[in-house]
N, C-alpha and C positions, 0 to 999 in steps of 0.2 A: 474149714470155711474161711473164705476171703474176708480181710479186713476192710473196713471202709477207708482206711488211709491209702488203699490202693488207687484212689481217685488221684492222689497227688502224684504227678508223674516223677517227682524225685524219690518217692518211695518206691515207685515201680523200677525205676531205673537201677536201683541197688537192693530190691526187695529180693526176699528168700521164697523161692517157688517150690520148696520142698512138698507143700500141701498139694501140689499139682505137678508131681513128677512125671515125667513122660516115659518112663522106663523101669517100671516097678521098683523104685528105690534106686535103680542103678543110673549113674548119670550119663546122658546120651553122649556118643561120640561126636565132637566138634569136626566140621569140616575144615580142610585146609584153608588159611586165610592168609591176604597179604598185610592187612594192618592188624597189629598186635597190642600195641601200647599207645593210649592217648598221650597227647602231648600238653604243654601249659602254654598258655598265651604271654609273651613278654610284656613288661609293663610300657603302658602307652606313651610314657614320657622318654622313652629311649631314643637313640639317635635314628634318622631317617632311613639309614641303610638296613635297619631291621624291620622296617615297615612292610617290605615285600616277602619276608620270611612267612610259611604258612604255620604259625605257631600252634593252631588248635588242631593240625592234622599231621600226619607222620608222612615223610618224605616217600615218594613213589620209587617203586622198583621197576616199573614198565611204564612206557611213554604212550602206548596205543590206547585210544578212547575205547571205552566199553560201557554199554548201557545195560542197568539192571532194571528190569521190568517186573514190577510188583503188582499182585493182583490177588482178589481172593481166591481164586482156583488158578492153578497151572494149566497150561494148553495141552494136557496130556490125558489120554483115557486109559486107566488101569483097570485090570480085569484079573481075578485070581484064577489060576490055571485050573482045569477039569479035574487034575489029580490032587488038587489042593497042596500042591508043593511050590509054592512061589507064585509070583505075579508076571503078567505080561503087560507090556506098555506100548502105546502108539500115539503119534501126534493126533490132537483133535483139530482137524482141518477147519472146523467151523468157528474156533476161538479166535476172537479179534485179537487179542494180545500176539498170537502167533502170525496172523495175516498182516498186522501193521510192520513186521520185519522187513516187507518188500520196500519200504520207503526210507529205511535207514541205509547209511553208507554200507557198501558191499565189504570193506575192511573193518566195519565195527563189529565187534564181539557182543552177543546178546546172551544174558543170563536172566533165567525166569527164577523168581520167589513167589511162592504161593502155596495151597493147600491141595489136596487130591479130593475127589467126590467121593473117596471110599475111606473106610476105617481100616488103618493098618495096626496090627498087634504091635506092642511095645517092642516085643524081642526081634520083631522084622524091620523096625524102622531104619536101624543103621543100614542093613543090607538094601533096603529100597531107596534110602537117600544116595547111597554110594552108585547104584546103577542108574539112577535119574541124573545125576551130576555127569557120569562120564558118557552116557549115551544121549542125554536129552538137553545138557546144559540147564538143568533145572534143579533147584534147591526147595525141597518140600518142607512146610511148616505143619508139624503134626499137633493139633490142638486135641486135649483131651476130650470124650464125647460129650461131657456134661458141659464144659467150657464152650465147645463149638455151638451146642445148642443153645446155650444162653446168649452167646455172642452172635449167631447168625439168625436163628428163629426168634430169639429174643429181641435183642435191641435193634439188629438191622431190619428185620422184617415187621417187627410190631411196633416200632417207634420211628426209625429213620424213614424206611419206605413209606408208609402212609403219609407222614408230615411232608415229605418232598413231593408227593402227588396231592397235596392240598387237603388231606382228611386230617381233621382234628379229633381227638380222643373225647368226645362229649360224655362218655360214660367210663365207669371203672373197669368194665370187660366188654371190648367192643369187638367180642368174637375172634380175638387173636389177631385183628387188623386194626392198629391204631390204639393199642392200649395205653392206659395211662403210664405215664413215666415212672419207672422203677430204678432206684439208683443202683441195685445191685446188678441190673443189666447193664447199666451203664459202666460199672467196675468191670463187667465181664468183657465188654466191648474194648475198653482200655487195655486190659491185660491182654486179650487176643491180639491187639496191634503191637503192644510190646514184645511178645513172642515172633511175631513178623520181624520187627526191628532186629531182633537178636540174629535171625537167620541172615539179614541183609549185611549186618556188622561183620559176621562170619567170614563174608567173601568179598567185601568191598575194598577197593584201592581209592581212598577218598580224594585224591589229587587227580586221578585220571577217569574215574567213573562218573557217568551220568546216572541218575535214579529217576525212573518214570512210574508214578504210583496211579492206580486205576481206581476209581468209583468210591462210593460213598461207605463200603465196608472199612476203608483204611484211612478215615480221615485224620485220626490221631496220630498216625504214623509218622507223619512229617516232623512234629515236635521231637519224637525219640531220636530221630536221625540227625537233625539240627543241633540238638544239644550235644550230641557226640562229635559231630563234624560241623564245625561252624562255616566252612566254606564249600561245603558239599552243593554240588549242582543237582537241582531237583525240580522235577515238575510234577502236576498232578492234573488228572482229567476227570471230571465228572460225567458220568454216562446217564444220569437221571436229570429230571428237571430241579433247578434251584428255586424254591418257592418264594413267594413275595415276602417282604420284611414283616408284614402284618401276620403271616402264618409262621414264618421261621421264628419270630419273637417268643412264640410259646413254647419253644423248646428250653427246659431249665438248664440245659449245658449249651446253650446258643454261643455265648463268647468263647467257651474252652475250644469248640469246634472252630470257629472263625479264626482264633488266635492260632491254631495248630495248622490250618490251611495257609495261613500267612507267613508261616515257616517254609514254605515252598518259594522257588524263585519265579515259576511259571504256573497259573491256574487256568486250565480250559474248560470251556463250556461249549455246547453245541449251538446255542443261539444267543442273540444279543440280549433277548429277554432275561434267560437264565443269568447271563453275566450281570445285567443291570439289577437284578434282585440281589445277587450277591453284593455288589458295590453299594447298593443302598443299605443293606444290613451293616456293612462295614462303616458307612457314615453314621447311621442312627445308633449303632450299639458301641462303636469303638472310637467314633468321632474322627475316622480316616478318611479323607477326600481323595478321589481319583483325578488324575491328570491325562490328558490326552495330547500326545505329541508326535506330529509326522504320522498319524495313522495307527499308533501304538498306544494301548490303555495301560496305565500303571499305578500303583499304589505305593507311595513312600511310606515305608514301615521301619522306623527307627534306623533311617539311613540306607536301607536296602529297597531297591525297587523290585516291587512284585508285579510281574507282568501278568495281563489278562489277555488269554487267547479265545477268540470265538471263531470256531471252525466246526462244522457238522461231519461226522466220520462218513465214509462212503462203504460201498461194497467191494469185495474182491472179485475184480473183473476175471482175472485168470481162473479163478475156482468155479465161477459161473458158466464161464465159456468151455471149460472142461467138462462139466456135466452136461451142458448142451449138446456136446459131441458123442455122449454115450449112447451105444446102440439101444439100450434098455429105455431110453428117454423116448425115442422114437416110437418104440412099440406102445409105451404107456400113453403118449400124445394120440395115437392112432385110435387107441381103445377107448380113450376118453371121448374123442370126437363121435365115434359110433354111439356111445352112451348119450352124448346130449346132442345128437344130429337134430337139427332144425330148432335149437334152443339157443337163447341168449343167456350166457353165463355171467353172473356177477360173482365175484370171490372175495372172501374174507379170510385172512390167515392171521390168527391172533393166538397170544398165550391165554390160557384160562385164569384170568385173575379179573379182580374187580375194578380195574381201571380201564380194560380195554374196550368198554361200551358194546359187547357183542349183543346183549339183548336190546339196546337202543337200535343197533343195525337191523335186527328183526323186525322190531316194530315199524321202522322207517320204510322197510320192504314190504310189509303189510299194508302201510298206507299206500305205497305206489300201487300196489295191486288194486286196491279198493278204489283209487281215485282214477286209475289208468286200466280198465278192464281189458284193454287189447293185450296187455302183457300176461294175462291169466292164460295158462297153458304153454306160454312160450319163454317167460323169462324164470331163471332158476338162480337161486342164491346158495352157493356152496360155502359152508363155512368150516374151515379147518380149525380146531381148537387143540392147541399144543398142550401136553400135560402141565397141571400147575406146579408153579415151584414153591408156594407158599401153603399155607393151611389156615382153617379157621372156620367159624359159623359164617361169617360174611360170604366166604367163597362158596360154601355149601348152599347158601340161599341164593346166590346169582346163578349157580348151576341149575338149581331148582326152577328158576324164573325161565332160563333159557330152553329147558327141556319143556316146560309148559307152552312158551311161545311157538316152538316148533310144532309142537302137537297141533295146536290151534290153527295155525296158518296151514299146515298140510290138509287137516280136516276141511277148513273151509274154502279153499281154492285147489285142493289137489283132486285127482281122479286116478283111475286105472292107467298106469304108465307114466303118470306125471306127478312129482312131488316138488312143489314150489320151493322147499328148503331142503338141502341135503346137509345134514350136520354129522360132521366126521369128528369124534372125539377119541381118536386113537393115535398113537405115535405114527407120523407120516415121514417117509424117508425122503432125502434130499430130491432124488430123482422123481418121486411121485409129486413133490411139491412144485417143482419146475414144470411137470407136465400141465398141472392145473393152471400156473402162470401162463403158459403157452396158448391155452385154449380159450382162456377168459377175455371176455369183452371189456370188462371193467373190474378195477380191484376198489373195494370200499373199506376204509380205515375210520373206526368212528370212536378212537379211544378218548376218553375224557381227559386223560393226562398221561403224555408218554414222552421220555427223555428224547428218543431220536425216532425209532422204528423205521427199519430198512425194508419193511416188506414192498413199498411202492417202488424202491429203486429197483430191487430183484425182479419185480414184475417188469418193469421198462426194458431190462437187459434181456429177459427171456421173450418179450414180444418182438425185440429186434432180431432175436436169433443170431446166427453166425454164418460167415460166408465160406464158401467152399475154395478150393486152390483156383478156380477160374475167377472168383470175385463175384459168383451169383449167390443170391440169398438161400440158404439151405432152408429157411423156415419161411413160409409165405406171409404170415401176419407181420406188418410192419406199422400198426398203429396201436394205440392204447388209450384207455381213458382212466382217470383217477377221480374218485370222491374221497377227500381226505379231511380229517378233523383239524380245526384251527389250532387245537391244543397239543399237536406233537411236534417234536423238533425238526422233522424234515419239511414241514408244511411250508415255511418260508422259502425254501429252494425251488418249490415245484409251482412255479407261476402259472402254469397251464392247467393246473388241476382245479377242480371244483372244491372250495373250501366251506366247510360247514361247521354249523355249531350242533354237535352232535345231540346236544339236549333237546334240540328242537327238530322233533321227529317229522313233523310236516314239512319242513324246508329240505331236510335230508332226503326224504322220500321224492320230492320233486327233483334234487340234484341227482338221483339216481336215474330217474326218468330221463332227465336232460343229457346225462352222460351217454346212455345206450341209444339215445335217439339222434344223437349229432351225426352230420354226414361223414363219409369215410375220409374225405379231404381235410375236414376240420380235425378229425381224429388223428390224422397222420401228421399234420402240421404241430399239434400239441405234443405228440410222441416224440417227433425230431428234436424239438427244443428240449424236451426233458432228457432224451438219450444223450445229447451233447453234453449236458451238464453232468449226468450221472457218470458217464463213461471217462471223464477228464477229472472229476472230483471223486477218486476212488479212494480205497483206504490207504494206498501207499501214498497218494498226494496228501492226506490228512496227516500221516505220521511225519512225512517228510517236512511239512509245513510246521508242526509242532517242534520238531527238533531242532528246525533252523531258529525258530523264535527263543528255544531254550538256550542255545548258544549265544544268541545275541543279548539274552538278558544276563547270561552268567559270564560275560566276556572280561567284566573287571574284577571278579571274584578275588582273584590273587593279588591285586594291586592295593585293595583296600585293608584297613585295619578292621579286624572282626573279633568280637568276644560276646559271650552269652551272659545275659542277667535274667533274674526273675526266677520264680518258684513254679512249680506245677505247670499248668498251661498258661501260665503268665510268662514263661520262659520264651525270650526272643534273642535273636543275634543283631547286635549293634554294629553296623558297618558304616566306616567313617572315611573320608579321604585322608590320606597320610598327614595332611597339612591341618587337618581339623581334629582336636583332641579334648579330651576332658580335662578340666582345670584342677590341678592337685593342690591341695593346701599347703602343703610344705613348701611347693615350689614359689607360690605367690608370696607367702610369709617370708620367706628368705629375701626376696626382691624387695618387699616392704621394708624391712628392717634396714637394709643397706640403703634405701633412699633418703634423699635430704629434702625434697619437696614433691608432695603427691597430691594428685586430682582424683577424686573418686566421685564417679557420676553413676547414679542409679535410677533405673526406671521404678516406677511404683507398683502398678497392677500387674500381677503375674510374674512380679520380680521380689518383692518384699511381702506380698500377700498373694495367696493362692487365687487363681482367676475364677474359680467355682465358688468361693467364699462369698457368703451373704454379707456378713459383716466386714466391710472394707477398712475399718479402723486399724492403724497399726498396732501390733502386740506391745506390751510393757518390754518384752525383750529386745524388739527391734529398736524401740526408743532408747533403751539403755545402750545398745551396741552403737547407735548413730551418736548419741552424745558423747560417748567414750572416743570414737574417731575424731569427731569435731573438737574434743578437748586437746588434741595432739596438735601443738602448734605447726607441725610439718604438714598438716593436711587442709585440703580445701576440698570439702564435701557437699555435694548437690543432688537433690531429688530433681530429675529431668522426667517431667510427666506429661501426658496429654489431658491429665485432669484440669478443673477449674481451680483458680488460686484460692477461692474461699475455703473448701474442703481441705487443701493441703494445708493452708495456714493454720486452720483449726486443729487438725490431727497432729501437726508437728509443732504446736504451740510451745511444749517443753524444751524442744532443740532451739536453743536462742542462737547458736552459731552456725546453723544449717542454712545452705542456700537452697533456694527453691526456683526451678524454671516451671512455670505452669503454662497449660495450653501449647505445649511443643516450643515453648520458649517465647511465645508472644509476651508474657508477663515474666519479669525476673526480679527476685529479690536476694539480695546478697547475704544477708542475715536477719535474725528477728527483729533487730531494731533499726533496720533500714526501710525505706518506702519502696513499694514496687515500681518498677520501670516498665515502660512499653519499648520493645524493641522492633518496631517496624513502622516504615513511613507511610503504610496504608491504613488511613483512619476512616475511609469510606466504606461503609457497612450497608450499603444499598442491596449488595447481592442477597443479603439474607431475606429480603422481601420477596425475592424471586425463589430461592432455595427452599425457604420453610414450607411453603403450601404444598410444594412436590413431596417433600419428605413426609409431612403430615398425612398427605395422601395414602403413601404406601404404608404408613404405619396404622392407619385405619383398616386397610385392606389385608394386613398380614397380622393375623392374631399373635401376641406375644412380642411384638416389636414395639419399639418407643423411640421418640426424638429427644435429644439432649441439646438444650440451648445453652452455650456457652457465651463469654463475653466476646470472643473473637472467632467462634467456630460453631457450626452444626453437626452433630453426630446422631446418625440413625443406628440404634442397637437391635440386633435381632437373635441375640443368644438364646433367648427363650421361645423362639418360634419354631415351628416344624423345620427341621434341619434341610429337608429337600426344598421346601417352599420357600423358607427364607433365603437361601442361597440363590436361587432362582430370581427372587425379587431383589436381591441385592445386586445381581448382575444387571437386572432391567433398569433399576434405580441409577446405577453409576452410568449407563448409556444416556439416560434421560437428563441427569443432572449436568453431564459433560456437554450435551447439545444446548440446554437452555442457558448455561454459564459460560459458553465458548468466548464471549467478549468481556467478562468480568475478570478482575484481578486476583483469581482464586484458584486453589488446586482441588481437585476432588480424588480422594483415594480410598481404597478399600482395604480394611485391616481384618482382624480376627474378629468376626461377628460384628463388624461396624462398616458404615460408610461415612466418611468424614468430608465436610467442606470446610477449608480454611484460607487465610490469606496466603498469597505466594511469598516465598521468602522467609517461611517459618518453619524449620525443621530442627529437629534434636541435633543433627549434624553442626548445624551454625551455632545452636548454643554451645556445643563442646568447644568449638573454635573460639567463640568469644570468652569461655572461661579461661581456656589456656592463654589466649593473648592478653588478658588482663593480668594473669600471673607473670608474665614476661614484663610487662609494663612495670609492675611492682617489684621488679627484680628477684622473682621466685620461679623462674624457670623450672617447669616440672621435670623431674628424672624418673617418675612413677606414674602411668595413667592406668586407671580401672574403669571401665564402663561395662555395666551390666543391664540387660534388657531382654524381653521376650517377644516383643511384637515387630511388626514390619516398620513401624516409624522408628525402631531402635537400630535398624539397618543404616540409616543415614549416619547415626553416631559411629557405628563400628566402621563404615566406609571413610569417613573423615578423619577418625584418629588413626587410621592406617598410613595417612599421608602427612601427619603433623611433623614428622622429622624433617621432611624435605621443605616445609614451610617454616621450619626453625621455630616452632611454637613449642617445642620441647628440647631438652638436652640431646646430644649426639647420641649416647648410648641408652636411651630410656628404655625402661622395661613398661612395654605396653600390652595391657591385657584387655582385649575385647572379648566379652562373653555373653554368649545368648543363653536362655533357660530352655532346656529341652535339646533333644538330638533331632536337628533339623538342617536343610540347607541354609546356611547362614554367610554373611560376609566377616562374621567373628571367626577368629582362630580358636576359640576355646567354648566349651560349654559346661553347665552343669544340668544335672537331671531335673532339679524342681526348687520351689521357694525354700524348700528346708535346706537343701544344700547351699544356696545362697546365704541364707541367715548364719548358717554354721561357719562358711568361709568368713563372712563378714566378722562374726564373732572372733574367730582365730586372729583376725587382723587387729581387732580392738584389744585383744589381749596382749599383742606385740606391741601396743601404742605406748607413746610416752605421755604421761599426764601433763598438761600444760599449766605452767605458773605465770603464763603472761596476762598482761593488761588487755582489755578490750581493745585499746589503741594499736597494739601490736599486730592484731589480725589484719588480713586482707582487706584493703578497702578498694572498692571499685573507682577506677580513674580513667574511663573509657573517653577518648578524645572524640571530636566530631567527625575525624576521618574514619576512625574505627567504626563508629556507629553507622556512618554512610556504608562502608564495606559490608557490615552486618545485615543492612536492610535489603542489600542486594544479593 
C-alpha cells in the first residue's frame, strides 16, 4: 500500500517502488540512454566564464535536435496475435500526436513516450518495449493494472475531467463522475506521472531534446523533469477546457498543479478563454501576473519566462483527403443518398458522455418539428454516438434519457418509411463517418463543454470534397451549415456558424430551422469562409506554430544561471541573468570588515518586515541589529521608506543614532536628537484637493481598497481588493490621475498594490545621493555602500548608486551592494529571497561590527550647503 508521503515529489523522486514491481520481483531492463549521471550546479558567485556552462545537465553527445512527445497513450495500436504468441503493432492514424509530426522539421527525430491501450504481462514487457522502440520510436510506460485504474479512471476521469468541464462534486458519490476528492487517488496520479518521467529520463538528451507533454493526464510530469534537468526545453498543451478560477479553486491540489505546469517553458490552450482562466488562477492563487509584449503573453516565474500559447488544433487534411478518395467511400455515399432520398439530413457525431449534450440536441430537434410542421416527414436527425470512454451512474442515466427521447420523437412524428431520429450507438468506421458528413445538410454540435471538438472541421472538409486531375470537383456539394455550441473550443474560429446556448432548447431548435432554410448561395458563402480557415489551419500548422514559439521561449536557456529550489510541488527553477546573483553573506561580510566608511540604506516594508504581516512594527531582533550597526562609528545607517515620519519615528525611537528618510525622502532626520528637515522646494499642496476626491471615488467603488493621506503624498492601496478588479481599477486610476494632474508639479506612479501621487523631485535615489554627498562633505567618503529594498520605488536607489563612482560620491574602489528582495527583474545586481534573509544578512554584519566608544559629537553631522540643497530639490 502506498504511503501518503508519496504526495511529496522529493519522496517520489527517490522512492522505493518495490511494492509496485513491474516485473514480478524482477527489475525491468532499462532502455539505452544518453544521459546517465546528473550534474551539480557551480556556486553562483564564481567567475563569469562559468555562467554559460550547463551545470545541471550533462554534456551532449549529439547535436541534432530531437523532440520527445509524451502523452497518456502511444500512437500505436497493439493486438495480440491469434495464436497467442506475441503481439502485432500498427500506427494509429487517428492519433493527434502522430499527426502533429507533419508540422515538425523534416530532419527532427521524433520519439514517443506513453502507455498502450492493452495490458501487457510483466514477462512480455521487455520484448514489447524493444520492438516498439526499434520499429516505432516509441517508449512504452507500463503501469500496474491497479495503479492505472486509480490513475486514469480514478483521478483523471473522476476528478480532473469533470472539474475541467465545470462539474463540481456536490455529493460524496456522484455516480463515478465528479466524485469527492480522494487523496489516495491523487497519490496514484502523482506516482503514475513519476513512472512516465522515468521513461523520459531513460532516453532523454537534455541539451538537445525538446519535450512536448500533452493533456491533463500528465500535469505533474513537468516538475519531475524540471527537477532533474533545470534547463530542459519543455512545452505542455492542454486539450480540454481550463475552468474559471471560481471552479478551479475548489480543487484541493490546485496550487500543486499550477506550480507543476509553470515548470514548463510554454503552456498551450485552444482558446483565449481557457488561457485567461489559467492566468486568472495564477494571479489569484499564486500572485503571479502576466505581461503581454509584442503579441506574446508571458508569466515571469522566478526569473523564467513561461510563455502562453493560444492556438486551436486542426484536422489532418492529408488523411481526410485520402479517405475521400477511397472507392468504398463513394459506394457508402450513394447508399446513404438512396436511404435518405428526398430528406434533409441533420447530423450529430459525438462521444457518448455527459458533456456532449446529445439529449439537448434531440429536445431541440423535437421543438423544431413541433414549431415548424413543414419539416415533419422530411427532416431527419442522424445521431452517431461513439462508444463511451468513461463509466458511472451519470453516463447510464444520460443514455437512458437519450433512448427515451428517441422513442418519443419517432413515435410522435414518425410513420412507415420515415423515422425523424436515426440513432447509431455502435462503432462507426472512418469511411462511414465521412460518408455521413458528405450527405448531411447541417452538422449540429450541442456540447455543454468541450475542449475543442473537430467534428465541424471534418464536416467542412468532407463537404468540400476533392478535385480530380482536371481540377473539377469530384463531389458535387460545396456548401455546408453548422449549428455549434458556444461552449466548445472550435466555436470562435467558425464565424459563419450559427452559435447557440445548448441549454436553451427553443433557440437551438430555431437555429436548426434557420440553418436548413437558408438559401444555397448563403450556405456556399459561409462554407467557403470556413473552408479557407480549416484548410490552412490544420494540425501541421498548429504543431509548427507551437514548436516555433517553444524555440523562441527557450532561446536563452543556456545563457542564464539556473538552479532548483523548493520541496515537493513547491520545486521551481530560478533562472537569472549572469550579472544578477544571490547576495552571499560571506562575501558581503568580508567587504564590510575591510571598509573604513560605510553607508547602509534600508527600505522598511517588505525588506525588514514581511509585506503580508499585519503587525508592521519592527521586531526586537531588528531593533537590536540596527542599534548594533549604528553603534559602529564607521557606519551611517538610514531607513529610507515611503511611510510617514510619525510611524517611523515612533517605531525606531530606541535607535537614537539611526537616520530616517520618510515619504521617499521628502522628510529627513539625521539622528534621534535632530529635527526633521524638508528636502523639497515645492510647498504648494493644492494638487491634493484635486487628487484626493478622485482617489476616494475609486476607494468607494473598489471593496478592500483605501486611501492613505501623508503629509506630502496620497497613496491608494488595493492589496485587500479582488486581484483582478483591483488591478483593473489601478490602471484606470493611473490614467485618470495623470490626466487631471497634468499641469501640477507632481508625479503619479504605480507600485506593488498601490498608486501614489507625490511631489516631483522626491525619490529614494536622490536620498541616497544626498546621504553620500553629506559623507563626502564631512570627510568620510564611503568605500562600502549597501542598499536593500523590494519595491519599484527602490529601483531609483539601485539605479543611482550604480553611478556614484563616476560622480565621485564614493571612493574609487568602493564595494557597492544593491540588493532587491525576491528574484525578479531589477536594476540591483544582487537579491535575497525574503525578509528573513535580509535580517540574517544584517545580523551577520552586526556581528562583524566594532562597538563605538565615541561621543555623540563625533558622529556624522549634516552640513548641507545651500548649493547642495538646490541640487537635491531638482
